[in-house]
VOGU-3710 file (C-alpha; in Angstrom, 3 decimals, decimal comma):
1> xxxxxxxxxx> 0,000/0,000/0,000  1,161/3,530/-0,660  -0,411/6,961/-0,495  0,107/9,679/-3,105  -1,755/12,988/-3,400  -4,731/11,871/-1,310  -5,091/8,507/-3,062  -4,599/5,227/-1,243  -3,274/2,618/-3,665  -3,987/-0,561/-1,725
11> xxxxxxxxxx> -2,138/-2,496/-4,425  -1,898/-2,351/-8,218  -5,574/-3,379/-8,491  -7,438/-1,072/-6,101  -7,221/2,548/-5,012  -9,341/4,710/-2,725  -9,887/8,481/-3,050  -9,582/10,276/-0,634  -7,361/8,428/1,725  -7,895/8,162/4,558
21> xxxxxxxxxx> -11,637/8,317/3,980  -13,741/10,664/6,092  -16,663/9,436/8,191  -20,061/10,306/6,721  -18,468/11,407/3,428  -18,151/9,498/0,162  -14,969/7,832/-1,069  -14,361/6,630/-4,617  -13,067/3,084/-4,947  -11,476/2,148/-8,264
31> xxxxxxxxxx> -10,919/-1,478/-9,315  -8,573/-2,846/-12,008  -8,251/-6,418/-10,768  -8,676/-9,961/-11,978  -12,348/-9,659/-12,938  -11,708/-6,564/-15,053  -8,640/-8,117/-16,680  -10,643/-11,287/-17,513  -13,202/-9,214/-19,414  -16,069/-8,809/-16,958
41> xxxxxxxxxx> -18,697/-6,512/-18,426  -20,226/-5,754/-15,002  -18,473/-5,576/-11,623  -20,081/-5,167/-8,211  -18,481/-4,102/-4,955  -19,507/-5,956/-1,792  -18,725/-3,731/1,181  -19,357/-3,403/4,894  -17,953/-1,545/7,873  -15,898/-2,401/10,939
51> xxxxxxxxxx> -15,665/-6,117/10,219  -18,369/-6,419/7,534  -21,294/-4,948/9,524  -24,132/-3,380/7,509  -22,900/-4,958/4,266  -24,226/-3,929/0,844  -23,620/-4,680/-2,825  -23,443/-1,908/-5,435  -22,778/-2,091/-9,166  -19,687/-0,191/-10,218
61> xxxxxxxxxx> -19,519/1,978/-13,351  -17,052/1,290/-16,155  -14,644/4,178/-16,612  -13,212/5,283/-20,011  -9,870/3,637/-19,133  -11,610/0,242/-18,611  -11,431/0,271/-14,818  -14,535/0,140/-12,608  -15,355/2,766/-9,975  -18,050/3,734/-7,507
71> xxxxxxxxxx> -18,661/6,133/-4,668  -19,329/4,626/-1,228  -20,691/6,499/1,812  -18,255/5,913/4,677  -20,671/4,999/7,469  -18,399/2,951/9,739  -16,384/3,961/12,776  -12,951/2,551/11,854  -12,799/0,952/8,411  -14,607/0,004/5,234
81> xxxxxxxxxx> -14,137/-3,640/4,187  -14,711/-4,633/0,551  -14,236/-7,161/-2,259  -15,575/-7,539/-5,799  -17,678/-9,890/-7,932  -18,861/-10,016/-11,525  -22,311/-10,724/-12,999  -21,478/-14,476/-13,192  -20,784/-14,479/-9,422  -16,999/-14,876/-9,787
91> xxxxxxxxxx> -15,295/-13,200/-6,826  -12,052/-11,291/-6,323  -11,511/-11,221/-2,574  -7,751/-10,619/-2,626  -6,994/-14,324/-2,030  -9,260/-14,368/1,024  -7,815/-11,188/2,565  -10,395/-8,769/1,081  -9,503/-5,056/1,127  -10,032/-2,351/3,742
101> xxxxx> -9,531/1,369/4,040  -9,385/3,467/7,206  -12,182/5,860/8,143  -11,246/9,040/10,011  -13,276/11,809/11,620
//
């Protein structure tokens, strides 16, 4: 993970803007992982807060560069947990580790 100009690149597949995310504000999560590289036409983000509480699924939008992105309301106290799936229910969960980003006040 590294941070550059308010973006949190969790790895070469996922980044979060802004980073850290602010409680009760939206953060943009961008995905360029396995599902996108395998040609998925639709990608969904499965997310929850503080250990997967209040989880939801939202369809991401395809960006002009081929990545997928969406805006998530940061409603947790400490972190947002997330992973991805495509329309065929194939998952990218970071080899079972999922992803997370900090939430600050």
